[in-house]
Structures are given as C-alpha cells and as structure tokens.
PALUM-915484 format. One line per 10 residues: their letters; for each residue z, y, x of N, C-alpha, C. Coordinates in nm, 2 decimals. Atoms other than C-alpha are relative to their C-alpha. Layout:
<pts>
A> Z:Y:X:Z:Y:X:Z:Y:X | ... .
</pts>
This chain:
<pts>
MAFSKTFIIA> 0.08:0.07:0.11:9.09:10.33:10.16:0.09:-0.01:-0.12 | -0.07:0.00:0.13:9.19:10.34:9.79:0.05:-0.14:-0.04 | -0.03:0.14:0.05:9.19:9.96:9.74:-0.01:-0.10:0.12 | 0.01:0.10:-0.10:9.25:9.65:9.95:-0.11:-0.10:-0.02 | 0.12:0.08:0.03:8.96:9.47:9.78:-0.09:0.08:-0.09 | 0.09:-0.07:0.09:8.66:9.58:9.58:0.06:0.01:-0.14 | -0.06:-0.03:0.13:8.79:9.74:9.26:-0.12:-0.02:-0.10 | 0.11:0.03:0.10:8.58:9.60:8.97:0.04:0.05:-0.14 | -0.03:-0.06:0.13:8.56:9.80:8.65:-0.10:-0.05:-0.10 | 0.09:0.04:0.11:8.42:9.65:8.33:-0.01:0.12:-0.10 .
EIGINHNGSL> 0.02:-0.12:0.08:8.27:9.95:8.15:-0.03:-0.04:-0.15 | 0.03:0.02:0.14:8.31:9.89:7.77:-0.07:0.12:-0.06 | 0.07:-0.12:0.04:8.21:10.25:7.71:0.01:0.01:-0.15 | 0.01:0.00:0.14:8.09:10.26:7.35:-0.08:-0.12:-0.05 | 0.06:0.12:0.04:7.95:9.91:7.35:0.08:-0.08:-0.10 | -0.07:0.06:0.11:8.21:9.82:7.09:-0.06:0.04:-0.13 | 0.07:-0.05:0.12:7.99:10.01:6.84:0.09:0.04:-0.11 | -0.09:-0.05:0.10:8.29:10.15:6.67:0.09:-0.11:-0.06 | -0.08:0.11:0.05:8.45:9.81:6.61:0.11:-0.04:0.09 | -0.11:0.04:-0.08:8.80:9.74:6.73:0.00:-0.15:0.04 .
DIAKKLIDIA> 0.01:0.15:-0.02:8.74:9.37:6.70:-0.09:-0.03:0.12 | 0.09:0.02:-0.12:8.44:9.39:6.94:0.06:0.05:0.12 | -0.06:-0.06:-0.11:8.64:9.61:7.17:0.10:-0.11:0.06 | -0.09:0.10:-0.04:8.91:9.34:7.19:-0.07:-0.12:0.06 | 0.07:0.12:-0.06:8.66:9.06:7.25:-0.05:0.04:0.14 | 0.05:-0.04:-0.13:8.51:9.26:7.54:0.12:0.01:0.10 | -0.11:0.00:-0.08:8.86:9.31:7.68:0.04:-0.14:0.04 | -0.03:0.14:-0.03:8.92:8.94:7.66:-0.10:-0.06:0.10 | 0.10:0.05:-0.09:8.59:8.87:7.84:0.03:0.06:0.14 | -0.03:-0.07:-0.13:8.68:9.12:8.12:0.12:-0.06:0.06 .
HKAGVDAVKF> -0.13:0.05:-0.06:9.03:8.98:8.16:-0.03:-0.15:0.05 | 0.03:0.14:-0.04:8.90:8.62:8.17:-0.08:0.00:0.13 | 0.09:-0.01:-0.12:8.64:8.72:8.44:0.08:0.04:0.12 | -0.08:-0.04:-0.11:8.91:8.87:8.65:-0.03:0.14:0.06 | 0.02:-0.14:-0.05:8.81:9.24:8.67:0.13:0.07:0.02 | -0.13:-0.08:-0.04:9.06:9.50:8.79:0.03:0.10:-0.11 | -0.03:-0.10:0.11:9.03:9.74:8.49:-0.12:0.00:-0.10 | 0.10:-0.03:0.10:8.84:9.81:8.17:-0.01:0.15:-0.03 | 0.01:-0.14:0.02:8.70:10.15:8.09:-0.08:0.03:-0.13 | 0.07:-0.05:0.12:8.60:10.33:7.77:-0.05:0.14:0.02 .
QKRAPDICVP> 0.04:-0.13:-0.01:8.45:10.66:7.69:0.07:0.08:-0.12 | -0.07:-0.08:0.10:8.64:10.93:7.49:-0.07:0.14:-0.02 | 0.06:-0.13:0.03:8.47:11.23:7.32:0.06:0.06:-0.12 | -0.02:-0.07:0.13:8.55:11.49:7.06:-0.14:0.05:-0.04 | 0.14:-0.03:0.03:8.20:11.49:6.91:-0.04:0.14:-0.04 | 0.03:-0.14:0.04:8.22:11.83:6.75:-0.01:0.09:0.12 | 0.00:-0.09:-0.11:8.28:11.98:7.09:-0.11:-0.04:0.10 | 0.09:0.03:-0.12:8.07:11.78:7.34:-0.14:-0.04:-0.04 | 0.14:0.02:0.03:7.76:11.70:7.14:-0.08:0.13:-0.01 | 0.08:-0.13:0.00:7.50:11.97:7.21:-0.05:0.04:-0.13 .
ESVKNKMRET> 0.04:-0.05:0.13:7.41:12.19:6.92:-0.14:-0.04:-0.03 | 0.14:0.03:0.02:7.04:12.11:6.97:-0.03:-0.14:-0.05 | 0.02:0.14:0.05:7.09:11.74:6.88:0.09:-0.04:-0.11 | -0.10:0.04:0.11:7.38:11.75:6.63:-0.07:-0.05:-0.13 | 0.06:0.02:0.13:7.15:11.75:6.33:-0.13:-0.09:0.01 | 0.11:0.09:-0.02:6.88:11.52:6.47:0.03:-0.13:-0.07 | -0.02:0.13:0.07:6.83:11.21:6.25:-0.02:-0.12:0.09 | 0.01:0.12:-0.09:6.88:10.87:6.40:0.02:-0.12:-0.09 | -0.02:0.12:0.07:6.84:10.52:6.27:0.11:-0.08:0.06 | -0.12:0.07:-0.05:7.17:10.33:6.30:0.03:-0.12:-0.09 .
PWGEITYLEY> -0.04:0.11:0.09:7.34:10.02:6.15:0.06:0.06:-0.13 | -0.06:-0.06:0.12:7.50:10.27:5.91:-0.11:0.08:-0.08 | 0.10:-0.07:0.07:7.16:10.39:5.79:-0.05:0.12:0.08 | 0.05:-0.12:-0.07:6.97:10.71:5.89:0.10:0.11:-0.02 | -0.10:-0.10:0.00:7.23:10.96:5.98:-0.02:0.10:0.12 | 0.02:-0.10:-0.11:7.26:11.27:6.21:0.06:-0.06:0.12 | -0.05:0.05:-0.13:7.33:11.22:6.58:0.15:0.03:0.00 | -0.14:-0.03:0.00:7.67:11.39:6.53:0.08:-0.10:-0.09 | -0.07:0.10:0.08:7.76:11.15:6.25:0.01:-0.13:0.07 | 0.00:0.12:-0.08:7.66:10.86:6.47:0.11:0.00:0.11 .
RKKVEFGEDE> -0.10:0.00:-0.11:7.88:10.98:6.76:0.14:-0.01:-0.06 | -0.13:0.01:0.06:8.17:11.00:6.52:0.03:-0.15:-0.05 | -0.01:0.14:0.04:8.10:10.64:6.39:0.05:-0.09:0.12 | -0.03:0.09:-0.11:8.14:10.50:6.74:0.12:0.05:0.08 | -0.11:-0.06:-0.07:8.44:10.71:6.84:0.13:-0.05:-0.05 | -0.13:0.05:0.04:8.79:10.56:6.85:0.10:0.12:0.00 | -0.11:-0.11:0.01:9.09:10.78:6.75:0.13:-0.06:0.05 | -0.13:0.03:-0.05:9.46:10.76:6.82:0.05:-0.14:-0.04 | -0.05:0.13:0.04:9.53:10.45:6.61:-0.07:-0.11:0.07 | 0.08:0.10:-0.08:9.25:10.25:6.78:0.05:-0.01:0.14 .
YKEIDAYCNK> -0.04:0.00:-0.14:9.36:10.35:7.12:0.14:-0.05:0.02 | -0.13:0.06:-0.01:9.72:10.26:7.05:-0.01:-0.15:0.00 | 0.02:0.14:0.00:9.60:9.91:6.97:-0.06:-0.05:0.13 | 0.06:0.03:-0.13:9.38:9.90:7.28:0.11:0.00:0.11 | -0.11:-0.02:-0.10:9.68:10.02:7.49:0.09:-0.12:-0.01 | -0.10:0.11:0.02:9.91:9.75:7.34:-0.07:-0.13:0.04 | 0.07:0.12:-0.03:9.64:9.48:7.38:-0.02:-0.02:0.15 | 0.01:0.01:-0.14:9.57:9.56:7.74:0.13:-0.02:0.07 | -0.13:0.02:-0.06:9.94:9.58:7.82:0.04:-0.15:-0.01 | -0.03:0.14:0.02:9.98:9.23:7.67:-0.07:-0.09:0.10 .
LSIPWFASAW> 0.08:0.08:-0.10:9.71:9.10:7.90:0.02:0.04:0.14 | -0.03:-0.05:-0.14:9.83:9.30:8.20:-0.13:0.04:0.07 | 0.12:-0.05:-0.06:9.49:9.46:8.25:-0.01:0.15:-0.02 | 0.00:-0.15:0.01:9.47:9.84:8.32:-0.12:0.04:-0.08 | 0.11:-0.06:0.06:9.25:10.05:8.10:0.00:0.15:0.02 | 0.01:-0.15:0.00:9.12:10.41:8.12:-0.13:0.04:-0.06 | 0.12:-0.05:0.06:8.83:10.62:8.00:-0.05:0.12:0.07 | 0.06:-0.13:-0.04:8.59:10.89:8.09:0.01:0.09:-0.11 | -0.01:-0.10:0.10:8.68:11.20:7.90:-0.11:0.10:0.01 | 0.12:-0.08:0.00:8.39:11.41:7.80:0.02:0.15:-0.04 .
DFQSLEFLEK> -0.04:-0.14:0.04:8.58:11.73:7.71:0.15:0.02:0.03 | -0.15:-0.03:-0.03:8.92:11.90:7.76:0.09:-0.07:-0.10 | -0.08:0.05:0.10:9.05:11.78:7.43:0.02:-0.15:0.02 | -0.01:0.14:-0.03:8.97:11.42:7.52:0.08:-0.03:0.12 | -0.08:0.01:-0.12:9.13:11.46:7.86:0.15:0.00:-0.03 | -0.14:-0.01:0.04:9.45:11.57:7.70:0.04:-0.12:-0.08 | -0.03:0.12:0.08:9.43:11.28:7.45:0.03:-0.12:0.09 | -0.02:0.11:-0.09:9.40:11.03:7.74:0.13:0.01:0.07 | -0.13:-0.01:-0.07:9.70:11.17:7.92:0.12:-0.04:-0.08 | -0.11:0.04:0.09:9.92:11.09:7.62:0.02:-0.15:0.02 .
FYVPFHKIPS> -0.02:0.15:-0.02:9.86:10.72:7.71:0.03:-0.03:0.14 | -0.04:0.02:-0.14:9.95:10.77:8.08:-0.10:-0.09:0.07 | 0.10:0.08:-0.07:9.62:10.62:8.19:0.01:0.01:0.15 | -0.02:0.00:-0.14:9.63:10.52:8.56:-0.11:0.08:0.08 | 0.11:-0.06:-0.07:9.29:10.67:8.65:-0.07:0.10:-0.09 | 0.09:-0.08:0.08:9.04:10.93:8.54:-0.14:-0.03:0.05 | 0.14:0.02:-0.04:8.66:10.92:8.55:-0.08:0.13:-0.04 | 0.09:-0.11:0.02:8.42:11.21:8.58:-0.14:-0.06:-0.03 | 0.13:0.05:0.02:8.10:11.11:8.40:-0.11:0.09:0.06 | 0.11:-0.08:-0.06:7.77:11.22:8.56:-0.03:0.13:-0.07 .
ALLTYTDYLI> 0.03:-0.12:0.09:7.71:11.46:8.27:0.08:0.12:0.03 | -0.09:-0.11:-0.02:8.01:11.66:8.37:0.02:0.04:0.14 | -0.02:-0.02:-0.14:7.97:11.67:8.74:-0.02:0.15:0.04 | 0.02:-0.14:-0.03:7.85:12.03:8.73:0.09:0.10:-0.08 | -0.09:-0.08:0.08:8.12:12.15:8.50:0.13:0.03:0.08 | -0.10:-0.03:-0.10:8.34:12.32:8.76:0.14:0.01:-0.06 | -0.14:-0.02:0.06:8.63:12.42:8.53:0.06:-0.13:-0.04 | -0.05:0.13:0.04:8.65:12.07:8.40:0.05:-0.08:0.12 | -0.04:0.07:-0.12:8.66:11.92:8.75:0.13:0.05:0.05 | -0.13:-0.06:-0.04:8.94:12.16:8.84:0.12:-0.06:-0.08 .
EVAKIGKLTF> -0.10:0.05:0.09:9.14:12.05:8.54:0.04:-0.14:0.03 | -0.03:0.14:-0.03:9.11:11.68:8.62:0.06:-0.01:0.14 | -0.05:0.01:-0.13:9.18:11.74:8.99:0.15:0.04:0.00 | -0.14:-0.05:0.01:9.50:11.93:8.90:0.10:-0.11:-0.04 | -0.08:0.11:0.05:9.63:11.61:8.73:0.05:-0.08:0.12 | -0.03:0.06:-0.13:9.62:11.44:9.07:-0.01:-0.15:-0.01 | 0.01:0.15:0.01:9.54:11.08:8.95:-0.13:-0.04:0.07 | 0.13:0.05:-0.06:9.28:10.87:9.14:-0.11:0.01:-0.10 | 0.11:-0.03:0.09:8.95:10.98:8.99:-0.13:-0.06:0.05 | 0.14:0.05:-0.03:8.61:10.80:8.99:-0.10:0.11:-0.04 .
ISTGMSTIDD> 0.10:-0.11:0.02:8.33:11.06:9.02:-0.14:-0.05:0.01 | 0.13:0.05:0.00:7.99:10.95:8.91:-0.10:0.12:0.04 | 0.09:-0.10:-0.06:7.69:11.13:9.08:-0.14:0.00:-0.06 | 0.14:0.00:0.06:7.39:11.06:8.85:-0.04:0.14:-0.04 | 0.06:-0.13:0.05:7.16:11.35:8.77:0.04:0.12:0.08 | -0.06:-0.10:-0.07:7.31:11.55:9.05:-0.06:0.02:0.14 | 0.05:-0.03:-0.13:7.20:11.73:9.37:0.12:-0.02:0.11 | -0.10:0.01:-0.11:7.38:11.70:9.71:0.10:0.12:-0.01 | -0.08:-0.12:0.01:7.51:12.06:9.65:0.10:-0.02:-0.12 | -0.10:0.03:0.11:7.66:11.95:9.31:0.11:-0.09:0.05 .
IKNAVNIFNN> -0.10:0.10:-0.05:7.83:11.66:9.48:0.10:0.07:0.10 | -0.08:-0.07:-0.09:7.96:11.88:9.76:0.11:0.08:-0.07 | -0.09:-0.09:0.07:8.11:12.12:9.51:0.12:-0.09:-0.06 | -0.10:0.09:0.06:8.29:11.83:9.33:0.10:-0.05:0.11 | -0.08:0.05:-0.11:8.42:11.68:9.66:0.10:0.11:0.05 | -0.08:-0.11:-0.04:8.55:12.02:9.77:0.11:0.03:-0.09 | -0.10:-0.02:0.10:8.74:12.07:9.45:0.11:-0.10:0.00 | -0.10:0.10:-0.01:8.91:11.74:9.47:0.08:0.00:0.13 | -0.07:-0.02:-0.12:8.99:11.79:9.83:0.10:0.11:0.00 | -0.08:-0.12:0.00:9.13:12.14:9.77:0.13:-0.03:-0.08 .
YNCPFVLMHC> -0.12:0.03:0.08:9.37:11.99:9.51:0.07:-0.12:0.04 | -0.06:0.12:-0.05:9.46:11.69:9.72:0.00:-0.11:-0.10 | 0.01:0.11:0.10:9.35:11.46:9.44:-0.09:-0.11:0.05 | 0.08:0.12:-0.05:9.24:11.11:9.55:-0.12:-0.03:-0.09 | 0.12:0.03:0.08:8.89:11.02:9.44:-0.09:-0.11:0.07 | 0.11:0.09:-0.05:8.61:10.76:9.48:-0.13:0.06:-0.05 | 0.13:-0.05:0.03:8.26:10.90:9.48:-0.08:-0.12:-0.05 | 0.08:0.12:0.05:8.04:10.66:9.26:-0.14:0.04:0.00 | 0.14:-0.02:0.00:7.68:10.65:9.36:-0.05:-0.06:-0.14 | 0.04:0.03:0.14:7.49:10.63:9.02:-0.14:0.05:-0.02 .
VSSYPANIED> 0.13:-0.04:0.05:7.14:10.65:8.88:0.01:0.00:-0.16 | -0.02:-0.01:0.14:7.16:10.77:8.52:-0.13:-0.03:-0.09 | 0.11:0.05:0.08:6.87:10.57:8.37:0.05:-0.13:-0.06 | -0.05:0.11:0.08:6.93:10.30:8.11:-0.11:-0.09:-0.06 | -0.05:0.04:-0.13:6.83:10.06:8.25:-0.07:0.07:0.11 | 0.06:-0.06:-0.12:6.76:10.19:8.60:-0.10:-0.09:0.06 | 0.10:0.08:-0.08:6.45:10.07:8.79:0.06:-0.03:0.14 | -0.05:0.05:-0.13:6.53:9.87:9.10:-0.04:0.10:0.11 | 0.05:-0.09:-0.11:6.31:10.10:9.32:0.06:0.14:0.00 | -0.07:-0.13:0.01:6.51:10.40:9.20:0.14:0.00:0.05 .
LNLSLIQKYQ> -0.14:0.01:-0.02:6.85:10.28:9.30:0.05:0.07:0.13 | -0.03:-0.07:-0.13:6.85:10.41:9.66:0.15:-0.03:0.05 | -0.13:0.05:-0.04:7.16:10.21:9.76:0.04:0.05:0.13 | -0.03:-0.06:-0.14:7.14:10.36:10.11:0.09:0.12:-0.01 | -0.09:-0.12:0.02:7.32:10.67:9.96:0.15:-0.04:0.01 | -0.14:0.04:-0.01:7.64:10.47:9.96:0.05:0.03:0.14 | -0.04:-0.03:-0.14:7.66:10.48:10.34:-0.02:0.14:0.04 | 0.03:-0.14:-0.03:7.51:10.83:10.35:0.12:0.08:-0.05 | -0.11:-0.07:0.06:7.79:10.96:10.12:0.13:-0.02:0.09 | -0.11:0.03:-0.09:8.05:10.79:10.34:0.00:0.08:0.12 .
EMFGCDVGYS> 0.01:-0.08:-0.13:7.92:10.96:10.65:0.01:0.15:-0.03 | 0.00:-0.15:0.03:7.86:11.30:10.48:0.13:0.06:-0.04 | -0.12:-0.05:0.06:8.18:11.33:10.29:0.13:-0.06:0.06 | -0.12:0.07:-0.05:8.42:11.10:10.48:0.09:-0.05:-0.10 | -0.08:0.05:0.11:8.54:10.95:10.16:-0.03:-0.14:-0.05 | 0.03:0.13:0.05:8.56:10.63:9.97:-0.12:0.01:-0.10 | 0.12:-0.01:0.08:8.23:10.55:9.79:-0.01:-0.14:-0.08 | 0.02:0.12:0.08:8.17:10.30:9.50:-0.14:0.01:-0.06 | 0.13:0.01:0.07:7.87:10.21:9.28:0.02:-0.02:-0.15 | 0.00:0.02:0.14:7.82:10.25:8.91:-0.15:-0.03:-0.04 .
GHEAGLTTTF> 0.13:0.05:0.02:7.52:10.04:8.82:-0.05:-0.01:-0.14 | 0.06:0.01:0.13:7.29:10.06:8.52:-0.13:-0.08:0.00 | 0.12:0.08:-0.01:7.02:9.82:8.64:0.02:-0.14:-0.07 | 0.00:0.14:0.05:6.93:9.48:8.50:0.03:-0.09:0.11 | -0.02:0.10:-0.10:7.06:9.18:8.69:0.12:0.04:0.09 | -0.13:-0.01:-0.09:7.34:9.14:8.96:-0.03:0.02:0.14 | 0.03:0.00:-0.14:7.16:9.12:9.29:0.03:0.13:0.07 | -0.02:-0.13:-0.06:7.16:9.49:9.36:0.14:0.05:0.01 | -0.14:-0.03:0.00:7.52:9.52:9.27:0.07:-0.07:0.12 | -0.05:0.08:-0.12:7.60:9.25:9.53:-0.03:0.08:0.12 .
AAVALGAIAI> 0.04:-0.07:-0.12:7.40:9.45:9.78:0.09:0.13:0.02 | -0.08:-0.12:-0.01:7.61:9.76:9.70:0.13:-0.03:0.07 | -0.12:0.04:-0.07:7.92:9.57:9.80:-0.02:-0.02:0.15 | 0.03:0.03:-0.14:7.76:9.45:10.12:-0.02:0.13:0.08 | 0.03:-0.13:-0.06:7.67:9.82:10.19:0.13:0.08:0.01 | -0.13:-0.07:-0.02:8.04:9.92:10.17:0.06:0.06:-0.13 | -0.06:-0.05:0.12:8.10:10.01:9.80:0.14:-0.06:-0.02 | -0.14:0.06:0.01:8.48:9.98:9.75:0.03:-0.01:-0.15 | -0.02:0.02:0.14:8.45:10.00:9.37:-0.13:-0.02:-0.07 | 0.12:0.03:0.07:8.20:9.86:9.13:0.02:0.02:-0.15 .
ERHITLDRSM> -0.01:-0.01:0.14:8.14:9.96:8.77:-0.13:-0.04:-0.07 | 0.11:0.05:0.08:7.91:9.78:8.53:0.04:0.00:-0.15 | -0.02:0.01:0.14:7.87:9.81:8.16:0.00:-0.15:-0.04 | 0.00:0.14:0.05:7.95:9.49:7.97:-0.03:0.00:-0.15 | 0.03:0.01:0.14:7.84:9.37:7.63:0.01:-0.15:-0.04 | 0.00:0.14:0.05:7.87:9.06:7.41:-0.15:-0.05:0.00 | 0.13:0.04:0.01:7.49:9.05:7.38:-0.09:0.12:0.03 | 0.09:-0.12:-0.04:7.22:9.28:7.54:-0.09:0.04:-0.11 | 0.09:-0.03:0.11:7.02:9.26:7.22:0.07:0.08:-0.11 | -0.07:-0.08:0.10:7.29:9.44:7.02:-0.05:0.14:-0.01 .
WGTDHSAAVE> 0.05:-0.14:0.02:7.21:9.78:6.87:0.09:0.10:0.09 | -0.07:-0.10:-0.07:7.30:10.07:7.09:-0.07:0.03:0.14 | 0.07:-0.05:-0.12:7.18:10.27:7.40:0.04:-0.07:0.13 | -0.05:0.05:-0.12:7.40:10.11:7.66:0.00:-0.15:0.02 | 0.00:0.15:-0.01:7.36:9.74:7.58:-0.10:-0.06:0.09 | 0.11:0.05:-0.08:7.03:9.69:7.75:0.03:0.00:0.15 | -0.04:-0.01:-0.14:7.18:9.79:8.09:0.13:-0.06:0.03 | -0.14:0.06:-0.02:7.50:9.59:8.04:-0.01:-0.15:0.04 | -0.02:0.14:-0.05:7.62:9.25:8.17:0.06:-0.08:-0.11 | -0.05:0.09:0.10:7.68:8.97:7.93:0.12:-0.08:0.06 .
PQGLDKLVKG> -0.11:0.08:-0.05:7.99:8.74:7.95:-0.02:-0.09:0.12 | 0.03:0.09:-0.11:7.84:8.48:8.18:-0.04:0.07:0.12 | 0.04:-0.08:-0.12:7.69:8.74:8.40:0.12:0.07:0.06 | -0.12:-0.07:-0.06:8.03:8.92:8.44:0.08:-0.10:0.08 | -0.06:0.10:-0.08:8.18:8.59:8.55:-0.06:-0.02:0.14 | 0.07:0.01:-0.12:7.91:8.56:8.81:0.02:0.12:0.09 | -0.02:-0.12:-0.08:7.95:8.92:8.92:0.13:0.00:0.07 | -0.13:0.00:-0.07:8.32:8.89:8.99:0.01:-0.11:0.11 | 0.00:0.11:-0.10:8.29:8.55:9.17:-0.09:0.04:0.12 | 0.09:-0.03:-0.11:8.00:8.68:9.37:0.05:0.11:0.09 .
IRAIEKAIGK> -0.06:-0.11:-0.08:8.18:9.00:9.48:0.11:-0.06:0.09 | -0.11:0.06:-0.08:8.48:8.80:9.59:-0.05:-0.09:0.11 | 0.06:0.08:-0.10:8.26:8.56:9.78:-0.06:0.09:0.12 | 0.06:-0.09:-0.10:8.08:8.85:9.96:0.12:0.06:0.08 | -0.11:-0.05:-0.07:8.42:9.00:10.05:0.05:-0.09:0.11 | -0.04:0.10:-0.09:8.52:8.68:10.22:-0.11:-0.02:0.12 | 0.11:0.02:-0.10:8.18:8.65:10.40:-0.01:0.12:0.09 | 0.01:-0.12:-0.08:8.19:9.01:10.53:0.10:-0.01:0.12 | -0.11:0.02:-0.10:8.52:8.94:10.71:0.03:0.12:0.08 | -0.04:-0.11:-0.09:8.62:9.15:11.01:-0.10:0.00:0.12 .
PVKRILESEK> 0.10:-0.01:-0.11:8.39:9.28:11.30:0.06:-0.05:0.13 | -0.06:0.06:-0.12:8.56:9.05:11.55:-0.07:-0.13:0.03 | 0.07:0.12:-0.04:8.35:8.79:11.74:0.10:-0.10:0.06 | -0.08:0.10:-0.05:8.53:8.46:11.79:-0.07:-0.14:-0.01 | 0.05:0.14:0.01:8.46:8.09:11.84:0.09:-0.07:-0.10 | -0.08:0.07:0.10:8.58:7.90:11.53:0.03:-0.14:0.05 | -0.04:0.13:-0.04:8.76:7.57:11.57:-0.11:-0.10:-0.04 | 0.10:0.09:0.05:8.48:7.41:11.36:-0.12:0.01:0.09 | 0.11:-0.01:-0.09:8.23:7.54:11.62:0.02:-0.07:0.13 | -0.03:0.06:-0.13:8.41:7.39:11.92:-0.05:-0.14:0.01 .
EVAKKLRYFS> 0.05:0.14:0.00:8.33:7.03:11.82:-0.15:0.00:0.01 | 0.15:-0.01:0.00:7.97:7.13:11.76:-0.05:0.03:0.14 | 0.03:-0.04:-0.13:7.96:7.29:12.10:0.00:-0.11:0.10 | -0.01:0.12:-0.09:8.07:6.97:12.27:-0.12:-0.09:-0.01 | 0.11:0.09:0.02:7.78:6.79:12.12:-0.14:0.07:0.04 | 0.13:-0.06:-0.02:7.50:7.05:12.17:-0.01:0.08:0.13 | 0.01:-0.07:-0.12:7.59:7.24:12.48:0.01:-0.09:0.12 | 0.01:0.10:-0.12:7.48:7.04:12.79:0.01:0.08:0.13 | -0.02:-0.07:-0.12:7.53:7.33:13.03:0.10:0.11:-0.03 | -0.09:-0.10:0.02:7.78:7.60:13.09:-0.01:0.10:0.11 .
</pts>
C-alpha cells in the first residue's frame, strides 16, 4: 500500500482564478484542515487547448475574450510557482500538479514535485503516459471518460516501467450526479488490477466521498474553493473551507472505525456482559 492512512489531496486546480492571493488563501485553508497535499493544474495553453475551441468567445471576469486568452489568464508561470513552492515549504505541506502537456511536465520537474498526476483527459495519450512513467515518481491516474481497455493500457505502462501509481476512480462531470458515481468500481479495480485505488470526486456534498473511503479508497481528491458561487467551471463541484474541515475529520474518524478484521471482546464489553448475560 502506498500510504499508511488515507492520503487526502486538496485540488486547488485553477480555482485560484489566476490570483496568487487566492491560491495562498486556499493553501492556508487546506493546511489548516490537515490535508496531506495540495494540487494545481499546469498547462501550456498554446499547446494543449484544442484548435477547435481556441477562438471561441467566452464571458469572463476580464470581459468577453477567446477561450485561449481565458486559459492564459488563469495559468501560473514560473514566478507564481516559485512563490507557491516557497509558501508550501514554509507551511510544510507538499504540492504538486497535473501537467497537461510535455512542456508542463518538464516545468514541474524543475520544482522536484513529489508526485505526478495523470488527468482523465490524458489517460489515452500513450506517449505521455510513458514519459511520466519513466520519471518513476508515485503517480495518481484519473480514470474519468475512459474504458476498461484504456485503463488496462495505462496500468500496463506503469507496471512495465515499475512506476508506483494509484488508480483514481473518477467521473468527469462537474458536478457529477450521485447516481452516476458507481463507487463499486473502487473494489472492482482493486480486484481487476491488483493495485492501490483512490477516488477523485466531483460531486456535491461529502457523504459519497466518505463512502469511497469505507469501500477502500486509499487516496481522496476533492476540489476546494473559497466560495462555490465564484466564477469558474470547477467551483460548483468544489468543497468550501468548512466542508473541507468536515471532510478531513470525517475521513480520519472512518479510518478509526474501520479498524482491523479481528473479532475480540473489548474491556468495555466485559462489564456489560456481566450485567446482561445470565447464561453461558
């Protein structure tokens, strides 16, 4: 197993809306809640934005601009990530990011990030999977929008390169409907691939994420936000500060409650037995 306890990732993603100040506030919230790491998203927009949508117009806080211009507005560069790196180091909270292209992967490696993340959008990009697997760092692999064969291919690549990984069950809808989550796939993937499996959730609320932990997810990733009503595509599926506190506390409580599969009579039960058991 990759971790001794459920590894909780606070996905900041692009919910900083291009603001370093908001990014730092979200890091503070994650640190206070007691998560194990924060995660961002790194793109080279000119490379990874599809040609078909680059020039589509979009209403944004910066006015009506093209989708490509919007992606550049919410993208952090080297100066911002140097500040993020220093800020996280000061708080002793690990950070990493999902790279959406080869250039961004190389960029992240300059910061010696401890983990990598394969976003669901890149699960079918075999050349990219190979490049990440060659690095050899523990990698979280999201499985949204993918077939079993797609997932098998990714698992085989990481196994072939002896690169440790956690398969992250994921539904790529924002927010995802409860009836679409199919959390039983967590155990199915464990059986099918013999690997560690986590859960990357995009649903509203926390109950189903708690269920994922009870079903054996060893890592949990949820988007976080200052306010779900903020502008941006990922805010509506994100967890606000109070919710993040509840999420972490709830997961730690579930871990304690699951315990070990060993039946024993507790000391606290022995006294009760003396009162209630009138035959033996």
